[in-house]
C-alpha positions, 0 to 999 in steps of 0.5 A: 384228145385222150380217153380214160377208163371212165368212158365219159372222161376226155382230156384235151390240151389248151394252149395260151400264147404267152405274148397275148397273155402278157398283153391282156395282163398289161391291159388290165393293170393299165386300166386299174391304174386309172381307178385304184386308190392307194394310200399315199397316191392321188386317184389315177396317179398310182405308178404302173409298177406299183400297181403291178406289185400290188395287184399283178398276181391276182390279175394274172390269175383272173386273165389266165382263168378267162383265157382257159375258159375261152379257149376250152370252150372253143376246143370242145364246140370244134369237136362237138362235145357237150361238157357235163360239169367243169373241167380240171386244169393242170399246167403241163408246160410253161415255155417262152412261147406258150402256156399249155394246160391239160383239161380233164372233163366229163361229157354227157352220156348217150341215153338209150331209153328203155322199154317201159311197156312191161311196167305195171302202174297202179293208178289210185282212185278216190272220190271226195265224199260228204263224210270227208268234208264232215271229218275235215270240219270236226278237225277244224273244230278241234283246232279252234276248240278250248279246254275247260275243266270237267267234273268226270273221269279223264277220257282220250282227248281230254287235257290233264294237268298232272304231277309224277314221279318215276323210279327205276329199281325203286331209284328216282332217275333224271327226268322222271319227276315233274309237276304241272305238266299238261297232257292231251290224252291220246295224242301219244306225247308220252311214253307208251302206256303212261297216258292209257293209265291216266285214262279213267282218273279223276282230279285229286286221284293218285295212281301208280302205272308200270311202263317199259322204256323201248330199247331205242328210247333217246335217253340211253340211261333208261332205254329198255328198262321198266319204270313205275310212275306215281301219277297225280291228276291235278285237273281234267279239262274237256274240249269244248268245240265251237258251233258250226255257225256263222261266227265259225264260218267267219273265223275261217275267213268266210266274210258273210259267215255262210256255212254252205260256202265253208263246206264248198271250200273245204270240198274244193280243197280236198279234191285239189289235194286228192288230185295232187296225191294221185298225181304224185303217186303216179309220178313216183311209179313212172319215174321208178319205171323209167330208172328201171328200164334205162341203163346209164352211165352217170358223169361223176361230176354232175353227181358230186354237184348234186351231192353238194346242193343236196347237202346245202339244202339240208343245212339250210333246212336245219338252219331254218329250224333254228339249229346252228350247223357251223359245227354239225358235219353234213358229209356229202356222201350220205346223199350219194344214192339220192344224188345218183337218182336225181341226175339219172332222172334228169338225163332220162327225162331230158332225152325223153322230152326231146325225143317225143316233144313233151315240152310244157306249152304255155296254156299248161304252164298257165294252168299249173300256175292258176292251180297253185294259186287256188291255195291263196286268198287272192289267186289273181294276185299270185298269178300276176306275181308269177308272170311279172318275172319269167323265172318265176314260172320255172316251177310251173313249167317243170311241173307241166313237163312232168305231167307230160312225161307221166301221161306219155308213160301211162299210155305205154305201160300197163295201168291198173285202176284200184280203188283206195280209202282216204286214209291210204291215199293221205298216207295216214 
């Protein structure tokens, strides 16, 4: 076995006896001759010579790949090597007795876990209040509200129907003129300064407003320029909110229309979300502490695989949004930093779990599934669905395992509890 400048890279020779290789190729061709269908021949009556001419190269390649895989596996097991990624095979010698290939591959590094006891971790503290429930109820009311014409000046929260004409240096510009545009004031759907100019206007009024396009505006021909818009308000509509009554409760899925039950469900949902946000904040800090305290050489093969996986996910996400990605280049190098982080964390967590026996227990996996199921109308059906197929529990198992890692880390590091506001915790 040879080593290279990459301390994780190894090279070994893999030998495939020619006689054994040819024997396996012939065996496969004979089997194929009994089942293959070729024009001009009855099934099972195709001459072996014809089968060899038609399928020989493909069969030889398949047999060679299988032999290399098998013999490589035996070789690395004999040397007690744990292979990271996949080996690269290069032909070295094709003699009468044997085919010799050089296999280049990487092994997993030894992970020397660092000391995270000096790390400082902030644990957010927040308790859901009645005011949070009230605020959420108001948001739900607004989502179910209807706009209706009002005879007054426009204010934030109103929807206005407007016509506008914009000019730069007294000249109209592309996209600067429109009629019958609906705008909800205060939501920031228009350029800064445009909506605020409409506040205070009534239906039928016209007004000129001067606004500045930002330097990074997506329309490069107007970016960084000053424009004057003549705005006419055609209609002002105020938001009519539904009453917090039985009908409102039923619209939220509470069959008996009990508003107390609505508030209870909102409170329970908020508590679950607060708990999730706190767990995520702690997890992010713990993972960073583990990365900061542990130096590790990463197998390039694993990083490359992760880069391609992340690129595939990005492509799928774009396609789910309705974009055609066939002509959109998504270079894998843009995911280099993220791939390095994910591979490093995977290796560190694997070693940590093994060394401190932090594997997820069945009851922890069950609790994770049940908590996830609370987001659905029929939680018990969701739980049954997960347990109907073992592979569906993988996500819950990973979640429980990470929770064990976080709990272990919090017992090692310096943890400071800090009260935060609802907005700070939710990132709004």
